[in-house]
C-alpha positions as CSV (number, residue, x, y, z in Angstrom):
1,M,0.0,0.0,0.0
2,K,1.6,3.2,-1.2
3,L,1.2,6.6,0.5
4,N,1.0,10.1,-0.9
5,R,2.5,13.3,0.7
6,L,-1.1,14.6,1.3
7,F,-2.1,11.6,3.4
8,P,0.8,10.4,5.6
9,Q,-1.2,7.4,6.8
10,H,-3.7,4.8,5.5
11,G,-7.2,5.5,6.5
12,L,-10.8,6.7,5.8
13,I,-11.8,9.5,3.4
14,V,-15.5,10.5,3.9
15,S,-17.5,11.7,0.9
16,C,-19.7,14.5,1.9
17,Q,-22.0,15.2,-1.0
18,A,-25.6,16.1,-1.6
19,L,-27.1,16.8,-5.0
20,E,-29.6,19.5,-5.7
21,H,-32.6,17.1,-5.5
22,E,-31.5,15.6,-2.1
23,P,-32.7,16.7,1.3
24,L,-29.3,17.8,2.7
25,H,-28.3,19.9,-0.3
26,G,-27.3,23.5,0.4
27,G,-26.2,25.6,3.4
28,D,-23.5,24.4,5.7
29,T,-24.8,20.8,6.0
30,M,-21.9,19.2,4.2
31,A,-19.3,21.3,6.1
32,K,-20.9,20.0,9.4
33,M,-20.8,16.5,8.0
34,A,-17.1,17.0,7.2
35,R,-16.3,18.3,10.7
36,A,-18.1,15.3,12.3
37,A,-16.1,12.9,10.1
38,V,-12.8,14.5,10.9
39,Q,-13.6,14.5,14.6
40,S,-14.1,10.8,14.4
41,G,-10.8,10.1,12.6
42,A,-11.3,10.7,8.9
43,I,-8.1,11.6,7.2
44,G,-9.7,13.4,4.2
45,I,-13.0,14.6,2.7
46,R,-14.3,14.2,-0.8
47,T,-17.0,16.7,-1.9
48,N,-19.0,18.0,-4.9
49,G,-19.2,21.6,-5.9
50,A,-17.1,24.7,-5.5
51,A,-19.3,26.1,-2.7
52,D,-19.0,23.0,-0.5
53,I,-15.3,22.9,-1.2
54,V,-14.9,26.4,0.1
55,R,-17.0,25.7,3.2
56,I,-15.3,22.5,4.0
57,K,-11.8,23.9,3.6
58,K,-12.7,26.5,6.3
59,E,-14.1,23.8,8.6
60,V,-11.5,21.1,8.6
61,D,-7.7,20.8,8.3
62,V,-7.5,17.6,6.3
63,P,-7.0,17.3,2.5
64,V,-10.1,17.8,0.4
65,I,-10.8,16.0,-2.8
66,G,-13.0,18.2,-5.0
67,L,-15.2,17.4,-8.0
68,I,-18.0,19.0,-9.9
69,K,-20.8,16.8,-11.3
70,R,-22.2,18.2,-14.4
71,D,-24.7,16.7,-16.8
72,I,-23.8,17.3,-20.5
73,P,-26.4,16.3,-23.0
74,G,-25.3,13.3,-25.0
75,S,-22.4,12.5,-22.7
76,A,-22.0,9.9,-20.0
77,V,-19.0,11.7,-18.4
78,F,-20.2,13.8,-15.5
79,I,-17.5,13.9,-12.9
80,T,-15.5,17.1,-13.6
81,P,-16.0,16.8,-17.3
82,T,-14.3,19.9,-18.6
83,L,-11.6,22.5,-17.9
84,T,-14.2,24.9,-16.6
85,E,-15.0,22.6,-13.6
86,V,-11.3,22.0,-13.0
87,Q,-10.6,25.7,-12.8
88,A,-13.5,26.2,-10.4
89,I,-12.3,23.4,-8.1
90,V,-8.7,24.7,-8.1
91,M,-10.0,28.2,-7.3
92,A,-12.1,26.9,-4.5
93,G,-9.0,25.6,-2.8
94,A,-9.3,21.8,-3.2
95,D,-6.1,19.8,-2.5
96,I,-7.0,17.2,-5.1
97,V,-9.2,17.3,-8.2
98,A,-11.2,14.2,-9.0
99,L,-11.7,13.5,-12.7
100,D,-13.5,10.8,-14.7
101,I,-10.7,9.1,-16.6
102,T,-12.7,6.3,-18.3
103,D,-12.1,4.9,-21.7
104,R,-15.1,6.4,-23.4
105,E,-15.9,9.4,-25.6
106,G,-12.2,10.0,-26.2
107,R,-11.7,10.8,-22.6
108,L,-8.2,9.5,-22.3
109,D,-7.1,12.3,-24.7
110,T,-9.4,15.1,-23.6
111,V,-8.4,14.7,-20.0
112,K,-4.7,15.5,-20.6
113,P,-5.0,19.3,-20.4
114,L,-7.3,19.0,-17.3
115,I,-4.6,17.0,-15.5
116,A,-1.9,19.4,-16.6
117,Y,-3.9,22.5,-15.4
118,A,-4.4,21.1,-11.9
119,Q,-0.9,19.8,-11.4
120,E,0.8,23.0,-12.7
121,R,-1.0,24.8,-9.9
122,G,0.1,22.4,-7.2
123,V,-3.2,20.5,-7.1
124,A,-3.1,16.7,-7.2
125,V,-5.3,14.6,-9.5
126,M,-7.4,11.6,-8.6
127,A,-8.5,9.4,-11.5
128,D,-12.0,8.0,-11.1
129,I,-11.9,4.8,-13.2
130,S,-13.9,1.6,-13.7
131,T,-11.5,-1.1,-14.9
132,L,-7.9,-2.2,-14.5
133,E,-7.1,-1.1,-18.0
134,E,-8.4,2.4,-17.3
135,G,-6.3,2.5,-14.1
136,L,-3.1,1.7,-16.0
137,A,-4.0,4.3,-18.6
138,A,-4.5,6.9,-15.9
139,E,-1.2,6.1,-14.3
140,A,0.5,6.6,-17.7
141,L,-1.2,10.0,-17.9
142,G,0.5,11.0,-14.6
143,V,-2.3,11.1,-12.1
144,D,-1.5,11.1,-8.3
145,F,-4.3,8.7,-7.1
146,I,-6.4,6.1,-8.8
147,G,-9.9,5.4,-7.4
148,T,-12.3,2.6,-8.2
149,T,-15.1,5.1,-8.0
150,L,-16.8,4.2,-11.4
151,S,-16.6,0.4,-11.3
152,G,-20.2,-0.6,-12.1
153,Y,-21.1,2.8,-13.5
154,T,-19.8,2.1,-17.0
155,P,-21.6,-0.5,-19.0
156,Y,-18.4,-2.5,-19.6
157,S,-17.2,-2.7,-15.9
158,L,-18.1,-5.3,-13.3
159,Q,-21.8,-5.0,-12.3
160,Q,-22.4,-6.1,-8.8
161,D,-23.8,-4.9,-5.4
162,A,-20.6,-5.6,-3.5
163,P,-17.4,-3.5,-3.6
164,D,-15.0,-4.3,-6.5
165,F,-12.2,-5.8,-4.4
166,E,-10.9,-7.6,-7.5
167,L,-10.2,-4.3,-9.1
168,V,-8.6,-2.9,-6.0
169,R,-6.2,-6.0,-5.9
170,G,-5.4,-5.7,-9.6
171,L,-4.5,-2.0,-9.3
172,A,-2.5,-2.5,-6.2
173,D,-0.4,-5.1,-7.9
174,R,0.1,-3.1,-11.1
175,V,0.4,0.6,-10.4
176,Q,2.9,2.7,-8.5
177,V,0.5,5.4,-7.3
178,P,-1.8,5.0,-4.3
179,V,-5.1,3.1,-4.9
180,V,-8.3,4.5,-3.4
181,A,-11.1,2.0,-2.9
182,E,-14.5,3.7,-3.5
183,G,-17.9,2.5,-4.4
184,R,-20.6,0.4,-2.6
185,I,-18.6,0.2,0.7
186,W,-21.4,-0.1,3.2
187,T,-19.8,-1.6,6.3
188,P,-16.7,-1.2,8.4
189,E,-15.9,-4.7,7.4
190,D,-16.0,-3.7,3.7
191,A,-13.6,-0.9,4.4
192,A,-11.2,-3.1,6.2
193,Q,-11.3,-5.7,3.4
194,A,-10.5,-2.9,0.9
195,L,-7.3,-2.1,2.8
196,D,-6.5,-5.9,3.0
197,S,-7.0,-5.9,-0.8
198,G,-4.3,-3.4,-1.3
199,A,-6.0,0.0,-1.1
200,S,-4.0,2.8,0.5
201,Y,-7.2,4.8,1.3
202,V,-10.9,4.0,1.5
203,V,-13.7,6.5,0.5
204,V,-17.1,6.0,2.1
205,G,-19.9,8.3,1.3
206,S,-23.5,7.0,1.2
207,A,-23.1,4.7,4.2
208,I,-22.1,7.7,6.3
209,T,-23.5,10.9,4.9
210,R,-26.6,10.1,2.9
211,P,-29.4,9.3,5.4
212,Q,-32.0,8.8,2.8
213,L,-30.1,5.9,1.3
214,I,-29.2,4.5,4.7
215,T,-32.8,4.6,5.7
216,A,-33.9,2.9,2.4
217,R,-31.6,-0.1,3.2
218,Y,-33.2,-0.6,6.6
219,V,-36.7,-0.2,5.1
220,E,-36.0,-2.8,2.4
221,A,-34.5,-5.2,4.9
222,L,-37.6,-5.0,7.0
223,K,-39.8,-5.6,4.0
224,R,-37.9,-8.7,3.1
225,H,-38.2,-9.9,6.7
226,G,-42.0,-9.8,6.3
């Protein structure tokens, strides 16, 4: 498990995000979530949107991974899709920019100036990928972190309800940059298994900061119980 200068130890990164249609969107809610996460030992925060990046950076003293989700008609790429979003994330003060670096829509070429823009300004880059091949391509592009964020969210990647530990293991064996396990990690046991699989860091979001999804899992479990 490889470390990065921004994170001197292995550990948990909490994703504090709420989209516009979700109950916790707006105000200082995500900043409070971030403060609670850091008080309990989180070593970093991942968040969506320039406003929340600014608020969270004022609230906590751990590295912040910033992204901007933007729907572009006709495109499946929505995590920091263009230079405009990268510029906003850098200006907001994020320590790391998260980018979709999947092998679709020519993304492996169009992402190059986005990576360069961030890194030239001292901001690290996290590649959100969905397959081992994409992770290897991202490393060749010079990213600082590789996350399994998009496994299951591209049509050609592994589709399952459980975390993609196989992808974590494959990346850990093949790349020289830190691997970030992210996606469908619902329990502390999942997080520990991600580290055991070779991840340097584990991102957990929905299981900690999205109460509507946590509640839905309980409701469905009780319905199945009868």
